[in-house]
N, C-alpha and C positions, 0 to 999 in steps of 0.2 A: 562379518557383519559390521565391525567397527570401521573398516575401510569404506564401506558403502555409505555410512553415516558421515564420514569425513568428506567424501566426494559430494554428497548431497548438500552439506553445509557450505562447501566451497562454491558449488553452483548457485546456492541461495545468495551468497555474498556477491557473486558476479551479477546476478539479476538485480540485487539491491543497488549495486553501483550503476547499472544501466538505468534504473529508475531515477536515481539521483541526477544523472546526466539529462534525462528527459525533463525532469522538474526544473533544472537550471535553465534549459532552453525555453521552456514554457513560461517561466517566471518573468523573463525579460519582455514578454509580449503584451503586458498590461491587460490580461484577461479579466473579465468580470467574475464575480463569485460563482455565477452559474456556469461559465465557461470552465473554470477550475474544477467544479464538481463533475462536469462531463468528462474532462480529461482524466480525473482520478478513476471514475467508475467505468469508463469506456476503454481507456488505453493502459493505465498503470496497474490496476488490480488484475486484469486478465493476464498480464505478463508474469504474475506470481502464482496464479491459480494452478497451473499444471504441476509445479513443484510441490504444492500442498497435497496433491493427489497421490504423489509417488511415495513419499516417506514422511514421517513426522517432521514438521517444520519447527526449528528451534524457536523458543519463545523470544529470545533476544532479537532474532530477525523480524518477527512479527511486531515487536515493540518499536524497533527502529523504523519499520515501514509506517506504523501508525504516526510516529513523530514526524517523519517526512511529509506525510499527507496533511497533517494538521498544520504544519509550518507553511506548506504551500497554499493550503486553502484559506487559512485564517490567522496566519502569523502566530501559531502556537496555542491558541485557545481551543477548547474542546467543543465549542458551539458557536455558530455564526448566526447573528440575528439581523434581520433586515425588515423593511417596512411591512411586507406581506406575510411574514412568518419566520420560520427558521429552517435551515438545512440540517439534515441528520446524516452524519458520517457513518459509513458502514463499520460495524464492530468486527475488526479483522480476526480477533481471537475466535469469535463465534463462527465466522465464515470458515475458518480453517477447520474447526471442529466438525461443522456440518459437512464439509467436503470429505473429511476423513470417514465420517459415518456412512456417507453415500457410497 
C-alpha cells in the first residue's frame, strides 16, 4: 500500500509540474482575467481531477495547486475584483473531497 501512495504522489508531482509549464506559457500571452479564469477551470483543473479520483491526494499538492492558480489569476491574492463584480475561485480542497465522496 505504501508503494502505491508513493507512486500516486510522484504522479501528482509530475502533473503539478505540467500545470506549472502550462501556466508559464499562458502567463506570457497577456490574457484578461476572464481568459485566465477559463484556462484554470477548463484546462488546468481537469488535468488534476482524475488523480483525485484514484487515491487520496496529498494536502501539500492541493495547497501548491491553489497557490499556482491564485498567482496566475490574480498575482497571489485570494479574490479578484473588477467593475461588474468578482470572480470566485474554486475551492480545491472541497472539490477533492467531493470527488472522493462520489
